[in-house]
C-alpha positions as a Markdown table, in Angstrom:
| # | Residue | x | y | z |
|---|---|---|---|---|
| 1 | Met | -0.6 | 0.5 | 0.2 |
| 2 | Glu | 3.4 | 1.8 | 0.7 |
| 3 | Ser | 3.8 | 2.0 | -2.9 |
| 4 | Val | 0.4 | 2.9 | -4.0 |
| 5 | Arg | 1.0 | 5.8 | -2.0 |
| 6 | Ala | 4.0 | 7.1 | -3.3 |
| 7 | Ala | 3.3 | 7.0 | -6.6 |
| 8 | Phe | 0.4 | 8.6 | -5.8 |
| 9 | Arg | 2.5 | 11.8 | -3.7 |
| 10 | Gly | 5.1 | 11.6 | -6.8 |
| 11 | Ser | 8.1 | 13.6 | -4.8 |
| 12 | Asn | 8.8 | 16.3 | -3.0 |
| 13 | Asp | 12.0 | 17.6 | -3.5 |
| 14 | Asp | 11.5 | 21.1 | -3.3 |
| 15 | Glu | 8.5 | 21.9 | -0.9 |
| 16 | Ser | 6.7 | 25.2 | -1.0 |
| 17 | Leu | 4.0 | 27.5 | 0.4 |
| 18 | Leu | 1.8 | 26.2 | -1.7 |
| 19 | Asp | 2.4 | 22.2 | -1.8 |
| 20 | Gly | 2.1 | 22.3 | 2.3 |
| 21 | Met | -1.2 | 23.0 | 1.2 |
| 22 | Asp | -1.8 | 19.3 | 0.4 |
| 23 | Asn | -0.9 | 18.1 | 4.0 |
| 24 | Tyr | -3.4 | 20.1 | 5.5 |
| 25 | Cys | -5.7 | 17.0 | 4.5 |
| 26 | Asn | -6.0 | 15.2 | 7.7 |
| 27 | Leu | -7.9 | 11.8 | 6.2 |
| 28 | Ser | -6.3 | 9.0 | 6.0 |
| 29 | Trp | -5.3 | 7.0 | 3.0 |
| 30 | Glu | -8.3 | 4.6 | 3.2 |
| 31 | Asn | -10.6 | 7.9 | 3.4 |
| 32 | Arg | -8.1 | 9.4 | 0.6 |
| 33 | Leu | -9.2 | 6.3 | -1.4 |
| 34 | Tyr | -13.5 | 5.7 | 0.0 |
| 35 | Ala | -13.4 | 9.4 | -1.3 |
| 36 | Phe | -11.9 | 9.2 | -5.0 |
| 37 | Gly | -14.2 | 6.1 | -5.0 |
| 38 | Ala | -17.6 | 8.1 | -4.0 |
| 39 | Cys | -16.8 | 10.7 | -6.7 |
| 40 | Leu | -15.5 | 8.2 | -9.6 |
| 41 | Val | -18.6 | 6.3 | -8.8 |
| 42 | Ile | -21.2 | 9.9 | -8.4 |
| 43 | Gly | -19.0 | 11.6 | -11.9 |
| 44 | Ile | -20.0 | 8.4 | -14.0 |
| 45 | Phe | -23.2 | 8.2 | -12.5 |
| 46 | Leu | -23.7 | 12.0 | -14.2 |
| 47 | Ser | -22.3 | 11.5 | -16.8 |
| 48 | Val | -24.9 | 8.5 | -17.7 |
| 49 | Phe | -27.7 | 10.4 | -16.6 |
| 50 | Gly | -26.8 | 12.7 | -18.6 |
| 51 | Thr | -26.3 | 10.7 | -21.3 |
| 52 | Ile | -30.1 | 9.4 | -21.5 |
| 53 | Glu | -30.9 | 13.0 | -21.1 |
| 54 | Val | -30.1 | 13.2 | -25.4 |
| 55 | Trp | -32.6 | 10.5 | -25.3 |
| 56 | Leu | -35.5 | 12.4 | -24.0 |
| 57 | Gly | -33.7 | 15.4 | -26.0 |
| 58 | Lys | -32.8 | 17.8 | -22.7 |
| 59 | Trp | -29.3 | 19.4 | -24.2 |
| 60 | Thr | -29.0 | 21.6 | -21.7 |
| 61 | Ala | -29.4 | 19.1 | -18.8 |
| 62 | Phe | -27.4 | 16.3 | -20.9 |
| 63 | Ala | -24.7 | 19.0 | -21.8 |
| 64 | Leu | -24.3 | 20.1 | -18.4 |
| 65 | Leu | -24.8 | 16.7 | -16.2 |
| 66 | Tyr | -21.6 | 14.5 | -18.5 |
| 67 | Ser | -19.9 | 18.0 | -18.1 |
| 68 | Leu | -20.7 | 18.1 | -14.6 |
| 69 | Gly | -19.8 | 14.0 | -14.1 |
| 70 | Thr | -15.9 | 14.5 | -15.8 |
| 71 | Ile | -15.4 | 17.3 | -13.7 |
| 72 | Val | -16.4 | 15.6 | -10.8 |
| 73 | Ser | -14.7 | 12.6 | -11.6 |
| 74 | Leu | -11.2 | 14.3 | -12.0 |
| 75 | Ala | -11.8 | 16.4 | -9.1 |
| 76 | Gly | -12.0 | 13.3 | -6.8 |
| 77 | Thr | -8.4 | 12.5 | -7.9 |
| 78 | Cys | -7.0 | 15.6 | -5.6 |
| 79 | Phe | -8.1 | 13.5 | -2.8 |
| 80 | Leu | -4.9 | 11.0 | -3.9 |
| 81 | Arg | -2.8 | 13.6 | -4.5 |
| 82 | Gly | -3.8 | 16.9 | -2.8 |
| 83 | Pro | -5.6 | 19.8 | -5.6 |
| 84 | Val | -2.2 | 21.8 | -5.1 |
| 85 | Ser | 0.4 | 18.1 | -6.6 |
| 86 | Gln | -2.7 | 17.2 | -8.7 |
| 87 | Ile | -2.6 | 20.3 | -10.8 |
| 88 | Lys | 0.4 | 21.0 | -11.5 |
| 89 | Lys | 0.7 | 17.6 | -12.8 |
| 90 | Met | -2.5 | 18.2 | -15.2 |
| 91 | Phe | -0.3 | 20.7 | -16.6 |
| 92 | Asp | 3.2 | 18.9 | -16.3 |
| 93 | Lys | 4.6 | 18.8 | -20.2 |
| 94 | Asp | 3.1 | 14.7 | -20.9 |
| 95 | Arg | -1.3 | 15.7 | -19.9 |
| 96 | Leu | -0.9 | 19.7 | -20.8 |
| 97 | Val | -2.1 | 18.6 | -24.6 |
| 98 | Ala | -4.7 | 16.4 | -23.0 |
| 99 | Thr | -5.5 | 18.9 | -20.0 |
| 100 | Ile | -5.7 | 21.6 | -22.2 |
| 101 | Val | -8.4 | 20.1 | -24.3 |
| 102 | Leu | -10.3 | 18.2 | -21.9 |
| 103 | Ile | -10.4 | 21.6 | -20.6 |
| 104 | Ala | -12.2 | 23.2 | -23.8 |
| 105 | Ala | -14.3 | 20.1 | -24.9 |
| 106 | Ile | -16.2 | 20.4 | -21.3 |
| 107 | Ile | -15.9 | 24.2 | -22.3 |
| 108 | Met | -17.9 | 23.7 | -25.4 |
| 109 | Thr | -19.7 | 21.0 | -24.4 |
| 110 | Ile | -21.6 | 23.4 | -21.6 |
| 111 | Ile | -21.9 | 25.8 | -24.1 |
| 112 | Ser | -23.1 | 24.2 | -27.1 |
| 113 | Gly | -25.9 | 23.1 | -24.9 |
| 114 | Ile | -27.1 | 25.6 | -22.4 |
| 115 | Ala | -25.7 | 28.7 | -25.3 |
| 116 | Ile | -26.4 | 27.5 | -28.6 |
| 117 | Lys | -28.5 | 24.4 | -27.7 |
| 118 | Asn | -27.5 | 22.5 | -30.5 |
| 119 | Gly | -28.0 | 19.2 | -30.0 |
| 120 | Leu | -25.8 | 17.4 | -32.4 |
| 121 | Leu | -23.1 | 20.3 | -32.0 |
| 122 | Ala | -23.1 | 18.9 | -27.5 |
| 123 | Ile | -22.7 | 15.5 | -28.7 |
| 124 | Ile | -20.1 | 16.6 | -31.2 |
| 125 | Cys | -18.4 | 17.9 | -28.5 |
| 126 | Cys | -19.4 | 15.2 | -25.5 |
| 127 | Ile | -17.3 | 12.5 | -27.3 |
| 128 | Val | -13.8 | 15.2 | -27.5 |
| 129 | Gln | -14.8 | 15.9 | -24.1 |
| 130 | Phe | -14.3 | 11.8 | -23.6 |
| 131 | Leu | -11.9 | 10.9 | -25.1 |
| 132 | Ala | -9.6 | 14.4 | -24.5 |
| 133 | Phe | -10.2 | 12.6 | -20.6 |
| 134 | Thr | -9.3 | 8.6 | -21.7 |
| 135 | Trp | -5.9 | 10.2 | -23.2 |
| 136 | Tyr | -5.7 | 11.9 | -20.3 |
| 137 | Cys | -6.5 | 9.0 | -17.8 |
| 138 | Leu | -4.1 | 6.7 | -20.1 |
| 139 | Ser | -1.3 | 9.3 | -19.1 |
| 140 | Tyr | -0.8 | 8.4 | -15.6 |
| 141 | Ile | -0.1 | 4.5 | -17.2 |
| 142 | Pro | 3.2 | 3.9 | -18.0 |
| 143 | Tyr | 3.4 | 2.9 | -22.3 |
| 144 | Ala | -0.7 | 2.7 | -22.1 |
| 145 | Arg | -0.5 | 6.2 | -24.5 |
| 146 | Asn | 1.7 | 3.8 | -26.8 |
| 147 | Ala | -0.3 | 0.8 | -26.4 |
| 148 | Val | -3.1 | 2.3 | -27.9 |
| 149 | Lys | -1.4 | 4.5 | -29.7 |
| 150 | Ser | 0.8 | 1.0 | -31.4 |
| 151 | Cys | -3.1 | -0.9 | -31.2 |
| 152 | Leu | -5.1 | 2.1 | -33.4 |
| 153 | Ser | -1.8 | 2.2 | -36.6 |
| 154 | Gly | -2.0 | -1.5 | -36.7 |
| 155 | Val | -5.8 | -1.1 | -37.5 |
| 156 | Val | -5.8 | 1.8 | -39.3 |
| 157 | Thr | -3.2 | -0.2 | -41.6 |
| 158 | Ser | -4.8 | -3.2 | -42.0 |
| 159 | Arg | -8.1 | -0.9 | -43.1 |
| 160 | Leu | -6.1 | 0.3 | -46.0 |
| 161 | Val | -3.7 | -2.7 | -46.9 |
| 162 | Thr | -7.3 | -5.1 | -46.9 |
C-alpha cells in the first residue's frame, strides 16, 4: 500500500507554501481512496444520467450533467495527490495537450448545450471530452498511450491494406 501511496504523491524535493496545502488534509489513506471512489462513482452516474437526457432531447441537462460528471471524476483525483499537486501534474508537459483539450471540450459542451442549444454540437463536444479524458487518464499508466497508439495504427494499417 505504501508503494501505491508514494506513486500518487510524487516526489517532495522542493516543498513550497502551496505544496504544503496538500498536507493540511487530515484524511487517512483509506479515507482518501473512499473519497476518490465516491467521486468516481458519482461522476460516472452523472455522465450516464446526462447521456440518458440525450434520448429525451434535453440538451441543456445533457451538457451540464455529462460535463459535471467529468469534473467530479477529475476532482476526485485531488484526494489521491492533493489539489495543488494534482493541478501541477495536470499541466505537466506529458499531459498539457490532453488537459487543455479536456478543459476546452468541457467548456464547449456546456456552451453548446446551454447557450447555443445545438444537440449535435453538444454530442460532438461530449465525444471530444470523453476522448480527451481517456487520453488524460492513460497518461498516468506507464506505456498505455504507446500501446493505444500501436493498436490504433495496426487497425488503420490493416484496414488500408485490405
